[in-house]
C-alpha positions as CSV (number, residue, x, y, z in Angstrom):
1,M,-74.4,30.4,-21.4
2,A,-71.2,31.5,-19.9
3,A,-68.2,32.4,-22.1
4,D,-66.2,29.6,-20.5
5,D,-68.8,27.1,-21.3
6,E,-68.9,28.1,-24.9
7,A,-65.1,27.4,-25.2
8,L,-65.4,23.8,-24.0
9,P,-65.2,21.3,-26.8
10,N,-68.1,18.8,-27.4
11,L,-66.3,15.8,-25.8
12,A,-69.3,13.6,-26.2
13,G,-69.4,14.2,-29.9
14,D,-65.6,13.6,-30.3
15,V,-65.1,10.5,-28.2
16,D,-67.1,7.2,-28.3
17,F,-67.0,6.4,-24.5
18,A,-68.9,3.1,-25.1
19,A,-66.2,2.0,-27.5
20,L,-63.5,2.9,-25.1
21,F,-65.2,1.0,-22.2
22,E,-65.7,-2.0,-24.4
23,A,-62.1,-2.0,-25.5
24,S,-60.9,-1.7,-22.0
25,A,-63.0,-4.7,-20.9
26,E,-61.5,-6.9,-23.6
27,P,-58.7,-9.2,-22.4
28,R,-55.3,-8.4,-23.9
29,V,-53.4,-10.9,-25.9
30,F,-49.7,-11.4,-25.0
31,K,-46.9,-13.2,-26.8
32,T,-43.9,-14.9,-25.2
33,G,-41.0,-12.5,-25.1
34,Q,-43.2,-9.4,-25.1
35,A,-42.2,-6.7,-22.7
36,V,-45.1,-5.4,-20.6
37,E,-45.7,-3.0,-17.8
38,G,-48.3,-3.3,-15.0
39,V,-49.3,-2.3,-11.5
40,V,-49.0,-4.6,-8.4
41,V,-52.5,-5.4,-7.2
42,L,-51.8,-8.3,-4.8
43,I,-48.8,-9.7,-3.1
44,G,-49.1,-13.4,-2.3
45,R,-46.8,-15.8,-0.5
46,D,-45.1,-17.1,-3.7
47,V,-46.1,-14.7,-6.5
48,V,-47.1,-11.1,-7.1
49,F,-50.2,-10.3,-9.1
50,I,-49.9,-7.6,-11.7
51,D,-52.6,-5.7,-13.5
52,V,-51.4,-5.5,-17.1
53,G,-54.6,-3.9,-18.6
54,G,-58.1,-4.9,-19.6
55,K,-59.2,-8.0,-17.8
56,S,-55.7,-9.3,-17.8
57,E,-53.6,-10.1,-14.8
58,A,-50.1,-11.5,-14.8
59,T,-48.0,-13.1,-12.1
60,M,-44.3,-12.8,-11.2
61,D,-42.4,-15.0,-8.8
62,I,-41.6,-13.3,-5.4
63,P,-37.9,-14.2,-5.5
64,E,-37.4,-12.0,-8.6
65,L,-38.6,-9.0,-6.7
66,R,-36.3,-9.4,-3.7
67,D,-33.0,-7.6,-3.2
68,D,-29.7,-9.2,-2.1
69,E,-30.8,-8.9,1.5
70,G,-34.0,-10.8,0.8
71,E,-36.2,-7.7,1.2
72,L,-39.2,-7.2,-1.2
73,T,-38.6,-4.3,-3.5
74,V,-42.2,-3.6,-4.5
75,A,-45.4,-2.6,-2.8
76,L,-49.1,-2.4,-3.7
77,G,-49.6,0.2,-6.4
78,D,-46.0,0.1,-7.7
79,T,-45.4,-0.2,-11.4
80,V,-43.2,-3.0,-12.6
81,E,-41.8,-4.2,-15.9
82,G,-41.2,-7.7,-17.1
83,V,-41.1,-10.0,-20.1
84,V,-43.7,-12.6,-20.9
85,V,-42.2,-16.0,-20.4
86,S,-45.4,-18.1,-20.7
87,T,-49.1,-17.7,-21.5
88,G,-50.4,-21.3,-21.3
89,D,-51.7,-21.2,-17.7
90,G,-52.1,-17.5,-17.3
91,V,-49.6,-14.8,-18.2
92,K,-46.3,-15.2,-16.3
93,L,-43.8,-12.4,-16.3
94,S,-40.1,-12.5,-15.4
95,R,-37.2,-10.2,-15.2
96,K,-34.9,-13.0,-16.3
97,L,-35.4,-16.1,-18.3
98,A,-34.9,-19.2,-16.1
99,Q,-32.2,-21.6,-17.1
100,K,-34.4,-24.7,-17.3
101,A,-37.3,-23.0,-19.1
102,A,-35.4,-21.7,-22.1
103,N,-35.8,-23.0,-25.6
104,R,-34.6,-21.6,-28.9
105,R,-37.6,-19.4,-29.5
106,Q,-37.5,-18.1,-25.9
107,L,-33.9,-17.3,-26.3
108,E,-34.6,-15.3,-29.5
109,D,-37.4,-13.4,-27.7
110,A,-35.1,-12.7,-24.7
111,Y,-32.4,-11.4,-27.1
112,H,-34.8,-9.0,-28.8
113,A,-36.4,-7.9,-25.5
114,G,-33.1,-7.6,-23.6
115,L,-34.3,-10.1,-21.1
116,P,-31.5,-11.6,-18.9
117,V,-31.2,-15.4,-19.0
118,E,-29.9,-18.0,-16.5
119,G,-27.2,-20.4,-17.7
120,R,-24.8,-22.9,-16.3
121,V,-21.1,-22.6,-17.1
122,E,-20.3,-26.1,-18.5
123,E,-16.5,-25.8,-19.3
124,A,-13.7,-23.4,-20.0
125,N,-12.3,-23.5,-23.5
126,K,-10.0,-21.4,-25.6
127,G,-11.1,-17.9,-25.3
128,G,-14.1,-18.4,-23.1
129,Y,-16.8,-20.7,-21.7
130,D,-19.5,-23.1,-22.9
131,V,-22.7,-22.1,-21.3
132,R,-25.8,-24.2,-21.2
133,I,-29.1,-22.3,-21.2
134,G,-32.0,-24.8,-21.0
135,G,-31.3,-27.1,-23.9
136,Q,-29.4,-24.5,-25.8
137,R,-25.6,-24.0,-26.0
138,A,-24.1,-20.5,-25.8
139,F,-20.6,-19.0,-25.7
140,C,-19.3,-16.5,-23.2
141,P,-16.0,-14.8,-24.0
142,I,-13.6,-14.9,-21.1
143,S,-13.5,-11.1,-21.0
144,Q,-17.3,-11.1,-20.5
145,I,-17.5,-13.6,-17.6
146,E,-16.7,-10.9,-15.0
147,R,-15.8,-7.3,-14.9
148,G,-12.1,-7.7,-14.1
149,F,-9.3,-9.9,-15.2
150,T,-10.0,-13.6,-14.8
151,T,-6.9,-15.2,-13.1
152,D,-8.3,-18.7,-12.8
153,P,-10.8,-19.6,-15.6
154,E,-11.8,-22.8,-13.8
155,E,-13.3,-21.0,-10.8
156,H,-16.4,-20.2,-12.9
157,V,-17.0,-23.8,-14.2
158,G,-20.2,-25.3,-12.7
159,Q,-21.6,-21.9,-11.6
160,I,-25.1,-20.7,-12.5
161,Y,-25.0,-17.1,-13.6
162,T,-27.4,-14.6,-15.1
163,F,-26.3,-13.5,-18.6
164,K,-27.4,-11.0,-21.3
165,I,-27.6,-12.3,-24.9
166,T,-25.4,-10.1,-27.0
167,E,-25.6,-12.0,-30.2
168,Y,-28.3,-14.4,-31.6
169,A,-27.6,-15.7,-35.1
170,E,-28.1,-18.7,-37.4
171,D,-31.5,-19.5,-35.9
172,G,-30.0,-20.0,-32.4
173,R,-27.0,-22.0,-33.5
174,N,-24.7,-19.1,-32.7
175,V,-25.5,-17.5,-29.3
176,V,-23.1,-15.2,-27.5
177,V,-23.8,-14.1,-23.9
178,S,-22.2,-11.7,-21.4
179,R,-22.3,-11.7,-17.7
180,R,-20.2,-8.6,-17.5
181,A,-22.8,-6.5,-19.4
182,L,-25.4,-7.2,-16.7
183,I,-22.9,-6.4,-13.9
184,E,-22.1,-3.1,-15.6
185,D,-25.8,-2.3,-16.1
186,V,-26.3,-2.7,-12.3
187,E,-23.2,-0.7,-11.6
188,R,-24.4,2.2,-13.7
189,E,-27.7,2.3,-11.8
190,Q,-25.7,2.4,-8.5
191,E,-23.0,4.8,-9.6
192,A,-24.7,8.0,-8.4
193,D,-25.4,6.6,-4.9
194,V,-21.9,5.1,-4.6
195,R,-20.2,8.4,-5.6
196,K,-22.0,10.1,-2.7
197,T,-20.1,7.8,-0.3
198,I,-16.7,8.4,-1.8
199,V,-15.3,11.3,0.2
200,P,-11.9,11.8,1.8
201,G,-11.7,10.1,5.1
202,A,-14.4,7.5,4.4
203,D,-13.7,3.8,5.1
204,L,-15.4,1.7,2.4
205,P,-15.6,-1.9,1.4
206,G,-14.1,-2.8,-1.9
207,R,-13.0,-5.7,-4.1
208,V,-9.5,-5.9,-5.7
209,A,-10.0,-5.7,-9.4
210,S,-6.4,-5.9,-10.6
211,V,-2.9,-5.8,-9.3
212,R,-0.1,-3.8,-10.9
213,P,3.6,-3.3,-10.0
214,Y,2.7,0.1,-8.6
215,G,-0.4,-0.9,-6.6
216,A,-3.9,-2.3,-7.0
217,F,-7.2,-1.1,-8.5
218,V,-10.1,-1.5,-6.1
219,D,-13.7,-1.7,-7.2
220,L,-15.8,0.4,-4.9
221,G,-19.2,-0.4,-6.6
222,G,-21.1,1.3,-9.3
223,G,-18.3,0.7,-11.7
224,I,-16.1,3.1,-9.8
225,Q,-12.5,2.1,-9.1
226,G,-9.8,3.7,-7.0
227,L,-6.0,3.2,-6.8
228,L,-4.4,1.7,-3.8
229,H,-0.8,2.7,-4.3
230,V,1.9,0.4,-3.1
231,S,3.2,3.0,-0.7
232,E,-0.2,3.1,1.0
233,M,-0.6,-0.6,1.6
234,G,1.1,-0.8,4.9
235,W,3.5,0.9,7.3
236,S,6.2,-1.6,6.2
237,R,7.8,-1.1,2.8
238,V,6.1,-3.2,0.1
239,S,8.1,-4.2,-2.9
240,D,5.5,-6.4,-4.6
241,P,1.8,-5.5,-4.2
242,A,0.9,-9.1,-5.2
243,T,2.3,-10.2,-1.8
244,V,-0.4,-8.1,-0.1
245,V,-3.5,-8.4,-2.2
246,Q,-4.8,-10.6,-5.0
247,P,-7.6,-10.0,-7.6
248,G,-11.0,-10.8,-6.0
249,D,-9.9,-10.0,-2.4
250,E,-12.5,-8.2,-0.4
251,I,-10.8,-5.4,1.6
252,T,-11.6,-2.2,3.4
253,V,-10.0,0.9,2.2
254,R,-9.8,4.6,3.3
255,V,-10.4,7.3,0.8
256,L,-7.4,9.6,0.8
257,G,-8.3,11.9,-2.1
258,V,-10.8,12.5,-4.9
259,D,-9.9,14.3,-8.1
260,N,-13.2,14.7,-10.0
261,E,-11.5,16.5,-12.9
262,Q,-9.0,13.8,-13.5
263,G,-11.4,11.0,-12.4
264,K,-8.9,9.7,-9.9
265,I,-9.5,8.3,-6.5
266,S,-6.6,7.6,-4.1
267,L,-7.1,4.9,-1.5
268,G,-5.1,3.5,1.4
269,T,-5.1,0.6,3.9
270,R,-2.1,1.8,5.9
271,Q,-4.2,4.3,7.6
272,L,-6.4,1.6,9.1
273,Q,-3.4,0.0,10.9
274,P,-1.7,1.2,14.1
275,D,1.1,3.7,13.5
276,P,4.3,2.0,14.8
277,W,5.9,5.5,15.2
278,A,3.4,6.3,17.9
279,R,5.4,4.2,20.4
280,A,8.9,4.6,18.8
281,G,9.8,7.4,21.3
282,N,9.4,5.0,24.2
283,T,11.0,2.0,22.4
284,Y,14.2,3.4,20.8
285,A,17.0,5.6,22.2
286,A,20.5,6.6,21.3
287,G,23.1,4.0,22.4
288,Q,20.8,1.0,22.0
289,R,21.7,-1.9,19.7
290,H,19.0,-3.7,17.7
291,R,18.7,-6.3,15.0
292,A,17.4,-5.0,11.7
293,T,17.0,-5.9,8.0
294,V,18.5,-4.1,5.1
295,T,15.7,-2.8,2.8
296,R,17.5,-0.7,0.2
297,I,20.8,0.8,-0.7
298,A,21.0,4.4,-1.7
299,D,23.7,6.8,-2.9
300,F,23.8,8.4,0.6
301,G,23.7,5.3,2.7
302,V,21.7,2.2,3.7
303,F,18.1,1.9,4.9
304,V,17.3,-0.8,7.4
305,E,13.9,-1.8,8.9
306,I,14.1,-2.1,12.7
307,E,10.5,-3.3,12.9
308,P,7.6,-3.4,10.4
309,G,6.9,0.2,9.5
310,I,10.0,1.8,11.1
311,E,13.0,2.4,8.9
312,A,16.3,3.9,9.9
313,L,19.2,5.3,7.9
314,A,22.8,4.3,8.2
315,H,24.4,7.3,6.5
316,L,27.4,6.7,4.4
317,S,29.5,8.6,7.0
318,T,28.8,5.9,9.5
319,F,30.7,3.3,7.5
320,P,34.5,2.9,7.9
321,P,36.5,4.2,5.0
322,S,38.4,1.6,2.9
323,G,39.9,3.8,0.1
324,R,37.4,2.4,-2.3
325,R,34.4,4.2,-3.8
326,D,31.0,3.7,-2.0
327,P,32.3,1.1,0.4
328,W,28.9,0.6,2.1
329,R,27.5,-0.9,-1.1
330,D,29.8,-3.9,-0.7
331,S,29.4,-4.2,3.0
332,V,25.7,-5.1,3.1
333,T,23.1,-6.7,0.8
334,V,19.3,-6.2,0.6
335,D,17.3,-8.4,2.9
336,E,20.4,-9.2,5.0
337,P,19.9,-9.1,8.8
338,V,22.4,-6.8,10.5
339,D,23.1,-5.3,14.0
340,V,22.7,-1.6,14.2
341,D,23.6,1.0,16.9
342,I,21.1,3.8,17.3
343,L,22.8,7.2,17.0
344,S,19.7,9.5,17.0
345,V,15.9,9.4,17.2
346,D,13.6,12.1,15.9
347,V,10.0,10.9,16.4
348,D,8.4,14.1,15.0
349,K,10.2,13.7,11.7
350,K,10.0,9.9,11.9
351,R,13.8,9.6,11.5
352,I,16.2,7.3,13.2
353,G,19.9,7.4,12.6
354,V,21.9,4.2,13.0
355,A,25.3,2.7,12.3
356,V,25.8,-0.8,11.1
357,A,27.9,-2.6,13.7
358,A,30.4,-5.4,13.0
359,E,29.0,-8.8,13.9
360,G,30.0,-9.7,17.5
361,S,31.4,-6.2,18.2
362,A,30.7,-4.4,21.5
363,P,28.6,-1.2,21.5
364,A,30.8,1.9,21.1
365,V,31.9,3.6,24.3
366,A,31.6,7.3,24.8
367,L,34.4,9.6,23.8
368,A,35.9,12.2,26.1
369,A,38.3,15.1,25.7
370,G,41.9,13.9,26.3
371,A,41.2,10.4,25.2
372,R,43.9,8.8,22.9
373,V,42.3,6.7,20.2
374,T,43.1,5.0,16.9
375,G,41.0,5.9,13.9
376,T,40.9,5.5,10.1
377,V,41.5,8.3,7.6
378,H,38.2,9.1,6.1
379,G,38.9,12.0,3.8
380,H,40.8,15.2,3.1
381,E,39.8,18.8,2.8
382,R,42.0,21.9,2.4
383,Y,41.6,22.7,6.1
384,G,42.4,19.2,7.5
385,V,41.9,15.5,7.6
386,F,38.7,13.7,8.6
387,V,39.2,10.7,10.8
388,F,36.6,7.9,11.3
389,L,36.5,7.0,15.0
390,G,33.6,4.6,15.0
391,P,30.0,4.3,13.7
392,G,28.6,7.8,13.5
393,R,31.8,9.4,14.8
394,I,34.0,11.4,12.4
395,G,36.4,13.9,13.8
396,L,38.4,16.7,12.2
397,L,42.2,16.8,12.4
398,P,43.0,20.4,11.5
399,N,46.1,21.1,9.4
400,E,47.8,22.8,12.3
401,E,47.3,19.7,14.5
402,T,48.7,17.1,12.0
403,D,52.3,17.6,13.4
404,T,53.7,17.8,9.9
405,P,56.0,20.4,8.3
406,H,54.2,23.2,6.4
407,G,53.5,22.2,2.8
408,T,53.3,18.5,3.5
409,D,50.9,16.6,1.1
410,L,48.5,15.2,3.6
411,T,46.8,13.0,1.1
412,K,50.1,11.1,0.7
413,R,51.1,11.4,4.4
414,F,47.7,10.1,5.6
415,P,46.1,8.0,2.8
416,I,42.4,7.2,3.0
417,G,41.9,3.9,4.9
418,S,45.1,4.1,6.8
419,D,45.2,4.0,10.6
420,I,46.1,7.0,12.6
421,V,46.5,7.7,16.4
422,V,45.0,11.0,17.6
423,V,44.0,12.7,20.8
424,V,40.5,14.1,21.3
425,L,40.9,17.8,21.9
426,E,37.2,18.7,22.4
427,I,33.7,17.6,21.6
428,D,31.0,20.2,21.0
429,A,28.0,19.3,23.1
430,E,25.4,20.8,20.7
431,T,26.8,19.9,17.3
432,Q,28.8,16.8,18.4
433,R,31.7,17.9,16.3
434,I,35.0,16.3,17.4
435,R,38.3,18.1,17.1
436,L,41.4,16.0,17.0
437,S,45.2,16.4,17.2
438,R,48.4,14.5,16.5
439,K,50.6,17.4,17.7
440,A,49.1,16.9,21.1
441,I,50.6,13.4,21.2
442,R,54.1,14.7,20.5
443,T,53.6,17.5,23.0
444,A,52.4,15.0,25.6
445,E,55.3,12.7,24.8
446,E,57.8,15.6,25.2
447,R,56.1,16.6,28.4
448,D,56.4,13.0,29.7
449,D,60.1,12.9,28.7
450,A,60.8,16.1,30.4
451,E,59.0,15.0,33.5
452,A,60.9,11.7,33.4
453,Y,64.2,13.6,33.0
454,A,63.4,15.9,35.9
455,S,62.6,12.9,38.1
456,R,65.9,11.3,37.2
457,Q,67.8,14.5,38.0
458,D,66.0,14.8,41.4
459,A,66.9,11.3,42.2
460,A,70.6,11.9,41.2
461,Q,70.8,15.0,43.3
462,E,69.4,13.2,46.3
463,N,72.0,10.4,45.8
464,S,74.8,13.0,45.4
465,F,73.9,14.7,48.7
466,G,73.6,11.4,50.4
467,S,77.2,10.4,49.4
468,M,78.7,13.7,50.7
469,A,77.0,13.4,54.0
470,D,78.3,9.9,54.4
471,K,81.9,11.1,53.7
472,L,81.6,13.9,56.2
473,R,80.2,11.6,58.8
474,A,83.0,9.1,58.3
475,A,85.6,11.9,58.6
476,F,84.2,13.1,61.9
477,N,84.2,9.6,63.2
478,Q,88.0,9.2,62.4
479,T,88.8,12.5,64.2
480,D,87.0,11.4,67.3
481,T,89.0,8.2,67.4
């Protein structure tokens, strides 16, 4: 005999094959509520036949083995698990306990086996719901009826849901169930697959779980939630997220970022909408007047919305001075419609500069060197006086052009808010800086006076020469006679 043969144990002496065959041929005995496992051996029109060992076969209704799309989830040879729900006319398995078939004993078996049960939500009460499972009454806390916050408790009344029994006491007189527990079980099974789809740039379906002042949490499936920040809800400024989405809304979101270490997912819906700035360069230009709405008031000016998604800034320098602090704060109110004149457009930086125009006023005309205009004193610096000439137009009146004696207190001579007449000396084409003068007015007036005097002198001389000629002519006439 070979060495290998000598090493083999005497299996025939150790195992009674006849006893094993006899035991395998004996039908198994099952109890209601017992969890069993078997192999699919036949798929019928209404039921699936499952070999559960020995001479025993069990059945399971086809609908329990279909997914949400109605596709069958098992094939011949697959192993399935279920709980015995009846043994009277053959062994019947189920993955959940049907609502109409449940009695107190079956509820207890389902509780111990972790078998889901079907129930009908009868009514909402303080803290939760009365649920009818067959002839038995159960209680579902309001926090367990769904995964998120329940805004309208009445929306669940009359619905038939699948629940998990979380508490069974007092011989079935105290039964507590949870729908949320089953939802979370399913989500945990789906989590790994869902995470694979959550990558930056992906557009995913989601369900709004809750709304907060700073945004909304969106359920992406598998128990995974992301934050849709209020700033990413649309191109137009959103002050209250609740005006855009509500809990339960089905929406499509774009994944903006994933931070696996922090467990944070950033979402957006703005990116799924056309960017209004894409056509702003062809729509808006300096010199135009548009109707806008005041959106917010800042320390440096006022923001207005020209169209949804396009905001413009009316800088504080575009408001006429009044001698009071922050005059623009009192001149407009949030949500007020106003007329604005466009001063500048920078599409690349998504910036538009505007000036709030007085109601009914005509658009500002272009300034030119030599023009004589009336402005309003805007402020003072050691080198001169700033003069407001119109929306977006502030010129500098240098000290040497104020036409005042050296040492004059210009803050008293030209108080903020007072009118002042000036002449435009020059306008820088690149920087649009405007240089003004009062001295030029006096110089011009003196020049005008001098020219007027010279004109009068010329006229007087002409008159004088004319009189002498007349006298000589008269004298010659007398001599001739």
